[in-house]
MINU-445203 format. One record per atom (N, C-alpha, C): residue in three letters; x, y, z. Coordinates in steps of 0.1 Angstrom, whole numbers, plus 5000, padded with zeros to 4 digits. Last residue first. Layout:
<pts>
ALAXYZ
...
</pts>
This chain:
<pts>
ILE684452606680
ILE684752736675
ILE683452836678
GLY685352326698
GLY684152406695
GLY684852526690
TRP686152006700
TRP686552126700
TRP685552226691
GLU686351696722
GLU685751796711
GLU686151916712
GLY688851466724
GLY687651546728
GLY687351616717
GLU691351226739
GLU690451286723
GLU689351356733
ALA694551146744
ALA693751186746
ALA692651186736
ILE697050976735
ILE697151006748
ILE695851086753
VAL697950706715
VAL696850796719
VAL696950846733
PHE701350656700
PHE700350616711
PHE699250746713
VAL703250466676
VAL702250576679
VAL701450546691
LYS706550426662
LYS705150366671
LYS704450496674
GLY708050416630
GLY707750446644
GLY706750396649
GLY709750466598
GLY708850416607
GLY709050456621
VAL710350536566
VAL710550586579
VAL709550546588
ILE711950436533
ILE711050436544
ILE711050486558
ILE712750506503
ILE713050556516
ILE711750536523
GLU714350376473
GLU713350366485
GLU713550406495
TYR715550526445
TYR715650526456
TYR714250456464
GLU716950396416
GLU715750426420
GLU716150416435
GLN719350296404
GLN719250436404
GLN717950486409
ASP719350006410
ASP719150076396
ASP718950226397
ASN718650106441
ASN718749986433
ASN718350056419
LEU718950186474
LEU718950226462
LEU719250126452
GLU716950206505
GLU717750106497
GLU717950216482
ALA716250196537
ALA716450286527
ALA717050196517
ARG714450246566
ARG714750146556
ARG714950226545
ILE714750386601
ILE714850396582
ILE714950256578
MET712850486631
MET713350396621
MET713550436607
LEU713350696658
LEU712950666642
LEU713850576636
GLU712650806689
GLU713250686681
GLU712750666668
SER713151026714
SER712850976705
SER713250886696
PRO712751216744
PRO713251116735
PRO712651056725
ARG712151506750
ARG711151436744
ARG711851326737
GLY714251706761
GLY713151626770
GLY711951526765
ILE715851826744
ILE714451886749
ILE713451806757
GLU717751626742
GLU718251756745
GLU717051876749
TYR716351416725
TYR716651406743
TYR717251546747
GLY715651416700
GLY714451476710
GLY715251496725
GLN716451126687
GLN716251266685
GLN715551296699
GLY718150796672
GLY717650896683
GLY717551026681
ILE717450586647
ILE718150736649
ILE717250756664
THR718450256632
THR717350336645
THR718250466646
MET718550136599
MET718950166611
MET718050246620
GLN719549966572
GLN718249996581
GLN718850006595
LEU719850026538
LEU720250046548
LEU719250026559
ARG722049986509
ARG720849926515
ARG721049946530
SER724250036498
SER723350096492
SER721950036495
LYS726850136518
LYS726050046516
LYS724850116507
GLY728850296532
GLY729350226520
GLY728450116517
PHE728250486549
PHE728550356556
PHE728850266546
MET728350726532
MET728850736543
MET729150576551
GLY727550756505
GLY728350636506
GLY728750646524
THR725750976497
THR727250986500
THR728050876505
ASN723550806495
ASN724050926484
ASN725450946485
ILE723050726519
ILE723050636507
ILE723750736495
LEU722450956535
LEU723450836540
LEU723850766524
TYR720551106521
TYR721851166522
TYR722951036525
ALA718350916526
ALA718850956512
ALA720250996512
ALA718050936552
ALA718350836549
ALA719050826534
LEU717851256555
LEU718951176562
LEU719151036555
CYS715451246547
CYS716251316538
CYS717551236544
GLY714251106564
GLY713851046555
GLY715051106544
THR714251286586
THR714751146588
THR715051066574
ALA712651506579
ALA714251526578
ALA714851356579
SER710251376584
SER710451416569
SER711951446568
GLY710351276611
GLY710051176600
GLY710551256587
THR711451406636
THR711151476624
THR711351366615
ALA710851496670
ALA711151366662
ALA710751426647
PRO710951726683
PRO711551636692
PRO711851516681
ASP712652086671
ASP711451946668
ASP711951806676
GLU713052366679
GLU713652226678
GLU712752136677
PRO711352586671
PRO712952626676
PRO713752486673
ILE709052656648
ILE709652536660
ILE710952546660
GLY708252806627
GLY707752826640
GLY708052716649
TYR709552746606
TYR708052696605
TYR707452726618
TYR711952836609
TYR711252906597
TYR709652846599
ASP713152696627
ASP712652816635
ASP711752856621
VAL714052396632
VAL712852426622
VAL712152596625
PHE716052166638
PHE715952316641
PHE714952366629
VAL716851856652
VAL716551926639
VAL715752066646
ARG719651606657
ARG718751726662
ARG718251796649
SER720551256662
SER720251376653
SER719051496661
SER722450966661
SER721851056672
SER721651226660
LEU722450606651
LEU722950776649
LEU721850816660
ASP721950346660
ASP722850406653
ASP723150536651
GLN720650226693
GLN720450326684
GLN721950356674
LYS720850056712
LYS720050016703
LYS720150126690
SER722550156733
SER723050086725
SER722150056715
ASN721550546731
ASN721950406739
ASN722250306731
TYR722150776717
TYR722050796729
TYR721950646736
GLY724550676693
GLY723550686696
GLY723350726706
GLU726650836665
GLU726850786680
GLU725250786684
PRO727350996640
PRO727250836643
PRO727650766654
CYS725151266640
CYS726451216640
CYS726151046643
PHE723651566625
PHE723751446632
PHE725151376632
VAL721251836621
VAL722351776625
VAL722551636631
MET719051956598
MET719251856607
MET720651846608
ILE717152256595
ILE718452216594
ILE718352086604
GLY714752386569
GLY715452326581
GLY716452276581
LYS715352476542
LYS715152596555
LYS714952556568
ALA716652446514
ALA716152396525
ALA716552476537
TRP717152706500
TRP716052616494
TRP715352536507
ALA718452996514
ALA718252896513
ALA717052806508
LYS718153276514
LYS718653226504
LYS718653076503
LYS716853346537
LYS716453436523
LYS717053346514
ILE717753216556
ILE716753156552
ILE716353236541
PHE720353356561
PHE720453196556
PHE718953156550
ASP719453576571
ASP719853606559
ASP720153446551
PRO718153496597
PRO717553566587
PRO718153566573
PHE720453376611
PHE719653316604
PHE718753346596
LEU722653556622
LEU722853496611
LEU721453416603
ASP721453586648
ASP721953706641
ASP722153656627
HIS721053326658
HIS719753426652
HIS720353536643
ASN722253036653
ASN722753166655
ASN721653256650
ILE720852756667
ILE720752846659
ILE721252976663
GLY723152486680
GLY722152586682
GLY722252706673
ALA725252236694
ALA724752296685
ALA723452396687
ARG725952096717
ARG726552216716
ARG725852296704
LYS725451836707
LYS724551886721
LYS725151996721
LEU727151756686
LEU725751766685
LEU725051836697
ALA729551756701
ALA729251896691
ALA727651886687
GLU729151516715
GLU729551616720
GLU728951766710
GLN728751336693
GLN727651366699
GLN727951516709
ASN730751416664
ASN730451326674
ASN729151396683
LYS730751526639
LYS731751426641
LYS731351356656
LEU728051556616
LEU729051626629
LEU729651526633
PRO726451676589
PRO727151576594
PRO728251616606
VAL723651806579
VAL724951856586
VAL725351716592
ILE721051906556
ILE721851776563
ILE723351816567
THR718652076553
THR719952106551
THR720551986561
PHE715451966535
PHE716251986549
PHE717652006542
PRO712051996523
PRO713552006521
PRO714052046538
LEU709751756520
LEU710151886526
LEU711451886529
GLY710251516504
GLY708951576503
GLY708951736510
THR712751466506
THR711751366503
THR710351396503
SER715751676500
SER714051646501
SER713551506498
VAL718651836511
VAL717851716505
VAL716451716506
GLU721751996509
GLU720351986510
GLU719551886502
MET724451906530
MET723851906517
MET722451926519
VAL727951916535
VAL726451986539
VAL725651966527
PRO729551616528
PRO729351736526
PRO728151766533
PHE732351436547
PHE731351446539
PHE730351586536
ARG734751506561
ARG734851386547
ARG733251396540
GLU734151646579
GLU734651706568
GLU734951616557
ASP732051706601
ASP732751556596
ASP733251626580
LEU732452006624
LEU731751906610
LEU732651806607
ASP734052066642
ASP733052006648
ASP732551896637
GLY735852276627
GLY736252116629
GLY735352036636
VAL734152466624
VAL734352396615
VAL734852276615
HIS732252506657
HIS733752496649
HIS733352436636
LEU728752646661
LEU729952556662
LEU731252576652
ASN726352796657
ASN727352816666
ASN728452706670
LEU725552736633
LEU724852656645
LEU725852676655
LEU726452926618
LEU725052946618
LEU724652856629
ASP729052836614
ASP728752986620
ASP727552976626
ALA728652596602
ALA729452616613
ALA728752756623
ILE727852706574
ILE726852626585
ILE727352606599
LEU729952846566
LEU728652916565
LEU727752856577
ARG732152646566
ARG732152756576
ARG730652836578
ALA731152476548
ALA731152416561
ALA731352536569
PRO728752566522
PRO729952566528
PRO730052536542
LEU726652316506
LEU726852446513
LEU728352436522
ILE725352186478
ILE726152176487
ILE726352316493
ASP721752196467
ASP723252256465
ASP724052196480
GLY719651876465
GLY720152036463
GLY721252086464
PHE718151626453
PHE719351666462
PHE719751816455
ILE715451426462
ILE715751556452
ILE717051626463
PRO714151106462
PRO714651216470
PRO715451326458
PRO710750996461
PRO712150986458
PRO712951106461
ASN708651036494
ASN709051036477
ASN710451046473
GLN708250766514
GLN708550906511
GLN708950906496
ARG706250546534
ARG707250556519
ARG707150706515
MET705950476565
MET705550546554
MET706650556547
TRP704850246591
TRP705950276583
TRP705350366572
ILE704550156625
ILE704150206614
ILE704950286606
LEU704249886649
LEU704949966640
LEU704450016631
ASP703149686662
ASP702749826666
ASP703849906660
GLY702249536630
GLY702349506645
GLY702149636651
GLU702549726605
GLU703349616607
GLU703449586624
PHE701049926585
PHE701049866596
PHE701649736599
THR702050216557
THR701550046563
THR701850046577
VAL701250446539
VAL701450426553
VAL701250256558
PRO701650646508
PRO700850506515
PRO701850506528
ILE700650946498
ILE701750876510
ILE701250756512
GLN700251146471
GLN699751046478
GLN700750956482
GLY701651486473
GLY701051376466
GLY700651296476
VAL702051696490
VAL703451646480
VAL703151516471
ALA699651746501
ALA700151826494
ALA701051736482
LEU698251436505
LEU698951526511
LEU699151626496
ASN696351186509
ASN696551236500
ASN696951396504
LEU697450876525
LEU697050996526
LEU697351096515
LYS696050516529
LYS696950626522
LYS696350776523
THR697150236544
THR696050336545
THR697150446537
ILE697349886546
ILE698050016541
ILE696750096541
ASP696349646556
ASP697749686562
ASP698249816556
SER693149626563
SER693949666554
SER695149696559
HIS690949566578
HIS691649486583
HIS693049516569
SER689349876590
SER689649786580
SER690749696585
PRO688150156602
PRO689050016609
PRO688649916602
ASP688150436596
ASP688150336586
ASP688850186593
ILE688150596620
ILE687550616607
ILE687150506599
PHE689950456639
PHE688450516642
PHE687750556632
LYS692150336628
LYS691550306642
LYS690250356643
ARG692950456603
ARG692750316604
ARG691950266616
ILE693150746611
ILE692250706602
ILE691650566603
ILE694950716633
ILE693650776633
ILE692550686627
TYR697250676614
TYR696750556625
TYR695350616631
ALA697450886600
ALA697050736593
ALA696550646603
THR698151056617
THR697251066612
THR696350946602
GLY700950966624
GLY699550976634
GLY698250986629
LEU702250966598
LEU702050836608
LEU700850846616
THR702251236594
THR701451136584
THR701550996591
PRO703351386614
PRO701951416612
PRO701451286603
HIS705951286615
HIS704951246624
HIS703651266623
GLY706651426587
GLY706551246589
GLY705651246601
ALA705151636561
ALA705851616576
ALA705351486576
PHE704251836537
PHE704651716541
PHE705351726554
ASP703752106531
ASP703252016521
ASP703551866527
VAL702452326559
VAL703452266552
VAL702952116542
GLU701352656569
GLU700952496566
GLU702052456556
ARG702952796597
ARG702052806583
ARG701952676577
GLY703352806624
GLY703552916616
GLY702852906602
PRO702652566638
PRO702152706642
PRO702352796633
THR701952396608
THR702952396618
THR702252526626
PHE699552166594
PHE699852306597
PHE701052296609
ILE698251976567
ILE699151986579
ILE699652136583
ARG695751796557
ARG696351916556
ARG697251936569
VAL694551506536
VAL694851576549
VAL695651696548
PRO692051296523
PRO692951416522
PRO693251466533
TYR692750946518
TYR692151046529
TYR692751186525
GLY692550776486
GLY693550816498
GLY692550926506
GLY691550676461
GLY692150566470
GLY693050626482
GLN690350916454
GLN691350856444
GLN692150726455
LEU689450976483
LEU689351026472
LEU690550956463
GLN687350856510
GLN688350846502
GLN688250946489
GLN685551036533
GLN685350986522
GLN686750966516
ARG685951246553
ARG685751096557
ARG685850976547
SER688051506549
SER686851436543
SER687451296551
THR690051636563
THR688951706554
THR688051626549
ILE691751616587
ILE691351506578
ILE690251576570
PHE694551806598
PHE693051816595
PHE692651716585
THR696951836624
THR696751786610
THR695351786609
THR699652016634
THR698551976637
THR697851926626
GLU703152016647
GLU702052026637
GLU700851976643
SER704252096672
SER705152076660
SER704252106648
PHE701552256691
PHE702352136689
PHE703352156675
ASN699752466693
ASN701352476694
ASN702252386697
ILE697252536697
ILE697652386702
ILE699252386706
GLU697152776684
GLU696652776697
GLU697152646705
ARG698152706658
ARG698952816667
ARG698552776680
ALA696052566649
ALA697552526650
ALA698352586659
ILE694052736649
ILE693952606659
ILE695352566660
ARG695052916632
ARG694752976645
ARG694652826653
GLN694852746607
GLN696052806612
GLN695952846625
MET692252676605
MET693252556606
MET694352626611
ASP691152926598
ASP691052856614
ASP691952756617
VAL692152976573
VAL692653046585
VAL692253016598
SER690752766561
SER692152776562
SER692752826575
PRO687452666573
PRO688452776566
PRO689852716571
LEU686052376573
LEU686752466583
LEU687752546575
ASP684452176559
ASP683952306558
ASP684652406566
ASP685651926571
ASP685551956555
ASP685152086553
THR686551816593
THR686851986590
THR686252006576
ASP686551566608
ASP685551646603
ASP685551776600
THR689251556631
THR688251486620
THR687251596618
PHE692451656636
PHE691151676638
PHE690551606627
VAL695451586660
VAL694551526644
VAL692951556647
ALA698451676672
ALA696851696674
ALA696251646660
LEU701051506684
LEU700351576674
LEU699251586678
GLN704451546696
GLN703151526698
GLN702551606685
ASN707151306697
ASN706651426693
ASN705051416691
GLY708651096725
GLY708251126709
GLY707951266706
THR706551066754
THR707751066745
THR707651106730
TYR703851006763
TYR704651126768
TYR706151136762
LYS704150646759
LYS703250776762
LYS704350886771
SER707150516747
SER705850496754
SER704750606751
ASN708850546722
ASN708650406732
ASN707350416741
GLY707750776696
GLY708050746711
GLY708250596712
PHE706550836673
PHE708150816673
PHE708550796689
VAL704151046688
VAL704550956675
VAL706050956676
ASP701351086708
ASP702751106706
ASP702950996698
LEU698051266701
LEU698951156701
LEU700351196704
ILE694851366705
ILE696251396710
ILE697351256710
TYR691951406684
TYR692951356692
TYR694151396696
PHE688851576679
PHE690151576678
PHE690851486690
HIS685651686663
HIS686351566671
HIS688051596670
MET683951966661
MET685251906655
MET685651796666
</pts>
């Protein structure tokens, strides 16, 4: 099998979120996909299971080190990039991936790549005290004007608004409380964010904890950022029904990343688009 190593949502090589993409995996059993993903140990590894389009899109499966997932952001962008560059080098500006959550269109605009995520589903509002304890924070670190809310635009996340970056940097999972949270939560991934960027080009900063999927902290999470975009409009945090923002992530773990959102609510219909850059780092052959 041929494979590629990519960095997604960075501004240069060796930043952003790492991704491995495998081609020609038509006959590869699921158990081997999971073993390979665990061996590579990136946040996600993807497998393109056919070079032929099915219903206008390419079938792709996504695995974390711990389990298969229905959707993830940076794997969607990175895999679409590999398809367009190496499998179907057409001049079309759109490549579609057939994922477990449905068909996701990916649009190319110069060096930026954008994916349209599913319409949001809003879940429960969770108690601030519960989440503060889970994240080793004080209740006063949370922005009490806005709720802690479960949201999904393909993969569910618990969105947690914090007052400032100082609280963001202190956040971390309390592993004594985490198992009980996982048993009850629909949105098992946790995104904390605050209205301060790591630099002047960024509007927000975030961190994402996904221990449930075998990833203690993710450098850049397109799926969670789509949930955040829907949350920002739903809660009216910025008083707008249309947003265009840049979010910094991954700085605390040495993988600085930038994710961009375009989000709009029009006639009760959400449009959630997340974008960023992709860099190819290496390619090779994998033998089993």
